[in-house]
C-alpha positions in Angstrom: -66.0 -85.6 -61.8 -68.8 -86.3 -59.5 -71.7 -84.3 -58.2 -73.1 -85.2 -54.9 -76.7 -84.3 -54.0 -77.6 -84.8 -50.4 -81.2 -85.6 -49.6 -83.1 -85.0 -46.3 -86.3 -86.9 -45.6 -88.0 -83.7 -46.5 -86.2 -83.6 -49.9 -87.2 -87.2 -50.7 -90.7 -86.4 -50.0 -90.6 -83.5 -52.5 -89.2 -85.3 -55.4 -91.4 -84.6 -58.5 -91.2 -84.8 -62.2 -92.1 -82.2 -65.0 -91.7 -81.8 -68.8 -90.2 -78.8 -70.3 -90.6 -77.7 -74.1 -88.4 -74.6 -73.4 -85.6 -77.0 -71.9 -86.1 -79.2 -75.1 -85.5 -76.0 -77.3 -82.3 -75.0 -75.5 -81.0 -78.7 -75.5 -81.8 -79.2 -79.0 -79.9 -76.0 -80.1 -76.8 -77.8 -79.2 -77.7 -80.7 -81.3 -78.3 -78.5 -84.4 -74.7 -76.9 -83.9 -73.0 -80.1 -83.4 -74.9 -83.0 -84.7 -71.9 -85.3 -84.8 -71.8 -85.5 -81.1 -75.3 -86.6 -80.9 -75.8 -89.6 -83.2 -79.1 -90.8 -82.0 -80.5 -87.3 -82.4 -78.8 -86.7 -85.9 -81.7 -87.9 -88.0 -83.7 -85.0 -86.3 -81.0 -82.5 -86.9 -80.7 -83.5 -90.5 -84.6 -83.0 -91.1 -84.6 -79.5 -89.3 -81.5 -77.9 -90.6 -82.6 -76.5 -93.7 -86.0 -75.2 -92.2 -84.0 -73.5 -89.5 -81.8 -71.5 -92.1 -85.1 -69.4 -92.6 -85.3 -68.7 -88.7 -83.3 -65.9 -86.9 -82.1 -67.8 -83.8 -78.8 -66.2 -83.3 -79.2 -64.9 -79.9 -80.4 -68.3 -78.7 -77.4 -69.8 -80.5 -75.1 -67.4 -78.8 -76.5 -68.4 -75.3 -76.1 -72.1 -75.9 -72.4 -72.5 -76.6 -70.9 -75.6 -78.0 -69.2 -77.5 -76.5 -71.4 -76.7 -73.6 -70.1 -76.1 -70.1 -72.7 -73.7 -68.7 -75.9 -72.2 -69.7 -77.4 -69.0 -68.2 -80.1 -70.2 -65.8 -82.6 -67.7 -67.1 -82.6 -69.4 -70.5 -84.6 -72.4 -69.2 -85.7 -71.9 -65.7 -87.0 -75.0 -64.0 -90.7 -75.5 -64.9 -93.1 -74.5 -62.1 -95.8 -77.0 -63.2 -95.7 -80.6 -64.3 -96.5 -80.2 -67.8 -96.2 -76.5 -68.8 -96.6 -75.3 -72.6 -94.2 -73.2 -74.0 -96.1 -69.9 -73.7 -96.2 -70.4 -69.8 -92.3 -71.1 -69.8 -91.5 -68.0 -72.0 -93.6 -65.8 -69.7 -91.5 -67.0 -66.8 -88.2 -66.3 -68.7 -89.6 -62.7 -69.6 -90.1 -62.2 -66.1 -86.5 -63.1 -65.3 -84.9 -59.7 -66.1 -83.4 -59.2 -62.8 -81.5 -62.6 -63.1 -80.2 -61.8 -66.6 -76.8 -60.0 -65.5 -76.0 -62.0 -62.5 -76.4 -65.2 -64.5 -74.4 -63.9 -67.5 -71.5 -62.9 -65.0 -71.2 -66.5 -64.1 -70.6 -67.6 -67.7 -66.8 -67.5 -68.5 -65.4 -66.1 -71.8 -66.2 -62.9 -74.0 -69.7 -62.0 -75.0 -71.1 -61.6 -78.4 -72.7 -58.3 -79.3 -76.1 -59.8 -79.2 -75.4 -61.3 -75.7 -73.9 -57.9 -74.5 -77.1 -56.2 -75.8 -79.0 -58.6 -73.6 -76.9 -57.8 -70.8 -77.2 -53.9 -71.3 -81.1 -54.1 -71.7 -82.5 -57.3 -70.2 -86.1 -56.6 -70.7 -85.7 -55.8 -74.6 -83.3 -58.6 -74.8 -85.6 -61.2 -73.3 -88.3 -60.0 -75.7 -86.0 -60.8 -78.5 -84.9 -64.1 -77.2 -88.6 -65.0 -76.6 -89.5 -64.3 -80.2 -86.4 -66.3 -81.4 -87.5 -69.3 -79.2 -91.0 -69.2 -80.5 -89.8 -69.1 -84.2 -87.3 -72.0 -83.4 -90.0 -74.1 -81.6 -92.3 -73.7 -84.7 -89.7 -74.8 -87.3 -87.8 -77.5 -85.3 -89.9 -78.9 -82.4 -93.6 -78.2 -82.7 -94.3 -80.9 -85.6 -92.4 -83.5 -83.5 -94.1 -82.6 -80.2 -96.7 -85.2 -80.0 -94.4 -88.0 -80.3 -91.8 -86.3 -78.0 -94.4 -85.7 -75.3 -95.7 -89.2 -75.5 -92.1 -90.4 -74.8 -91.7 -88.1 -71.9 -95.0 -88.9 -70.3 -94.2 -92.6 -70.8 -91.1 -92.2 -69.0 -92.8 -90.3 -66.2 -95.3 -93.1 -65.9 -92.5 -95.8 -65.7 -90.8 -93.8 -63.0 -94.0 -93.6 -61.1 -94.4 -97.6 -61.4 -90.9 -98.2 -60.0 -91.5 -95.6 -57.1 -94.7 -97.7 -56.4 -92.7 -100.9 -56.6 -89.6 -99.9 -54.9 -89.7 -96.6 -53.2 -87.6 -93.6 -54.1 -84.3 -95.6 -54.0 -85.4 -98.0 -56.7 -86.6 -95.2 -59.0 -83.5 -92.9 -58.6 -81.1 -96.0 -59.1 -82.7 -96.8 -62.6 -82.5 -93.0 -63.8 -79.3 -93.0 -65.7 -76.1 -95.1 -66.0 -74.3 -91.9 -64.9 -76.4 -91.8 -61.6 -75.9 -93.7 -58.4 -78.2 -93.6 -55.3 -76.5 -94.5 -52.1 -77.2 -93.7 -48.4 -79.5 -90.7 -49.1 -77.2 -89.1 -51.7 -77.4 -89.0 -55.4 -74.0 -89.3 -57.1 -73.8 -88.1 -60.6 -71.0 -88.5 -62.9 -70.7 -85.0 -64.4 -68.5 -83.4 -67.0 -68.3 -79.9 -65.7 -69.4 -80.0 -61.8 -67.9 -81.6 -58.8 -68.6 -81.3 -55.0 -71.4 -81.9 -52.6 -74.8 -79.8 -52.8 -77.6 -79.7 -50.4 -81.0 -79.5 -51.9 -81.9 -76.9 -49.4 -85.2 -78.6 -48.3 -86.7 -77.9 -51.8 -86.7 -81.5 -53.0 -85.5 -82.5 -56.6 -87.2 -81.7 -59.8 -86.6 -84.5 -62.5 -87.1 -83.4 -66.1 -86.8 -86.0 -68.7 -85.3 -84.3 -71.8 -84.9 -86.0 -75.2 -82.2 -83.5 -76.4 -79.8 -83.6 -73.4 -78.8 -87.1 -74.5 -76.1 -88.3 -73.8 -75.5 -86.1 -70.9 -77.1 -85.1 -67.6 -77.6 -81.3 -66.9 -78.3 -80.0 -63.2 -79.3 -76.8 -61.5 -78.3 -76.7 -57.9 -77.5 -73.0 -57.2 -79.9 -70.6 -55.7 -82.4 -69.0 -56.5 -83.4 -71.9 -58.7 -85.3 -75.2 -57.8 -82.7 -77.9 -57.8 -83.2 -79.8 -61.0 -81.7 -82.8 -62.9 -82.4 -83.0 -66.5 -81.8 -86.5 -67.9 -82.4 -88.6 -71.1 -85.5 -90.9 -71.2 -85.5 -94.4 -72.4 -86.4 -95.0 -76.1 -85.0 -91.9 -77.8 -84.1 -93.9 -80.9 -87.5 -94.9 -81.6 -88.5 -91.4 -82.2 -86.8 -91.2 -85.5 -87.3 -94.6 -86.8 -89.3 -94.9 -90.1 -91.9 -97.6 -89.1 -94.5 -98.8 -91.7 -97.7 -99.1 -89.5 -100.8 -101.0 -90.8 -103.8 -98.9 -89.5 -106.3 -100.9 -87.5 -109.1 -102.4 -89.5 -111.7 -100.7 -87.2 -110.1 -97.5 -87.7 -109.9 -97.8 -91.6 -113.7 -98.9 -91.5 -114.6 -95.4 -89.9 -112.2 -93.2 -91.6 -111.7 -95.1 -95.0 -108.6 -96.9 -95.9 -106.8 -94.0 -97.6 -107.0 -91.7 -94.8 -106.2 -94.4 -92.1 -103.1 -95.1 -94.1 -102.2 -91.4 -94.3 -102.5 -91.2 -90.5 -100.2 -94.3 -90.2 -97.5 -92.7 -92.4 -97.5 -89.6 -90.4 -95.2 -91.3 -87.8 -92.9 -88.4 -88.3 -93.8 -84.8 -89.6 -93.9 -85.0 -93.4 -94.8 -82.9 -96.3 -97.7 -83.3 -98.9 -95.3 -84.4 -101.7 -93.7 -87.1 -99.6 -97.0 -88.4 -98.5 -98.2 -88.6 -102.1 -95.2 -90.5 -103.2 -95.6 -92.9 -100.4 -99.2 -93.8 -100.8 -99.3 -93.3 -104.4 -101.9 -90.5 -104.6 -101.6 -87.0 -106.3 -100.6 -84.1 -104.2 -104.1 -82.4 -104.5 -105.7 -85.7 -103.4 -103.5 -86.0 -100.3 -104.2 -82.5 -99.5 -108.1 -83.0 -99.6 -107.6 -86.0 -97.2 -105.3 -84.0 -94.8 -107.8 -81.1 -94.6 -110.5 -83.6 -93.5 -108.0 -85.1 -90.8 -107.0 -81.7 -89.7 -110.5 -80.4 -89.3 -111.2 -83.6 -87.2 -108.3 -83.1 -84.9 -106.3 -85.9 -86.2 -103.4 -84.2 -87.8 -101.7 -80.8 -87.3 -100.1 -78.5 -90.0 -97.0 -76.6 -89.3 -95.6 -73.9 -91.7 -92.2 -72.5 -91.6 -91.3 -70.4 -94.5 -92.2 -72.6 -97.7 -92.4 -75.7 -95.8 -95.7 -77.3 -94.4 -95.4 -80.4 -92.3 -98.1 -82.6 -91.2 -98.0 -84.5 -88.0 -100.3 -86.8 -86.0 -102.0 -85.4 -83.0 -102.1 -87.3 -79.7 -105.7 -88.1 -80.5 -104.5 -89.9 -83.5 -101.6 -91.6 -81.8 -104.4 -93.1 -79.3 -106.6 -94.3 -82.2 -103.6 -96.0 -83.9 -103.0 -97.9 -80.8 -99.2 -97.7 -81.2 -97.8 -94.4 -79.3 -94.1 -94.2 -79.3 -92.4 -96.6 -76.9 
């Protein structure tokens, strides 16, 4: 199947990029439910599955079927700003009660009781969905978000350089193996959608999204902004265990032990695991992590009985080796 998106000069002038935390939540739910279909993302799925057993995300799961043919638009409305936070996107979702029934009517197949309850009382159902999304986010994505966001921002910077060097055609041609730009039309090899769609003079919103890999998701029907979500380059590097020696200058300021702990936090990690890696006691590691946390160099994320520590964007910059 091929989806053809036709561009006018006005549409080309209104191409823009955005990052979507809510989009990552919805797409990642597919990965948790079917990790075998996403081998590049399976290391992440294996890490978060146990933590998610303590989280009620049943309505979110019902709204993201596997295999995924269609997802109701209100679950992840195209972002209105370039770098929204999850709170802003959830506020937009909560305000979409008037879209719930029409969007769900377009989804084939029977509804679960939870989805039917959402259909019957959209405002109450969206409040439940927003709460589930927040809890899912804290358990599964927030500890990884600095690294994911760095990857996504790097992708947008790469696209901007292509645009500057070769124009919109160069930037769009290199978007994905499933995308071809030809004569003012973007042709997308698509699993579920075929035909030709106009962008309605609204331009195209491009949203790099880690967890859509290896697919492309599109939104082309009113009233939503025409959107294409695609996988950025370098996803596999997010889950690599890399031993990084901290810069000597940083170790001179923080001390060798704290600099080593920051270097080891290339993925969200527990105190026990860190203690085993660096050869310290857990109380000793806790003391150092507390100091790093107060300095804004690491974040702590509690989900039930799990507490994971992760580097912040400031620490990534100090280490001088942000994700590729």
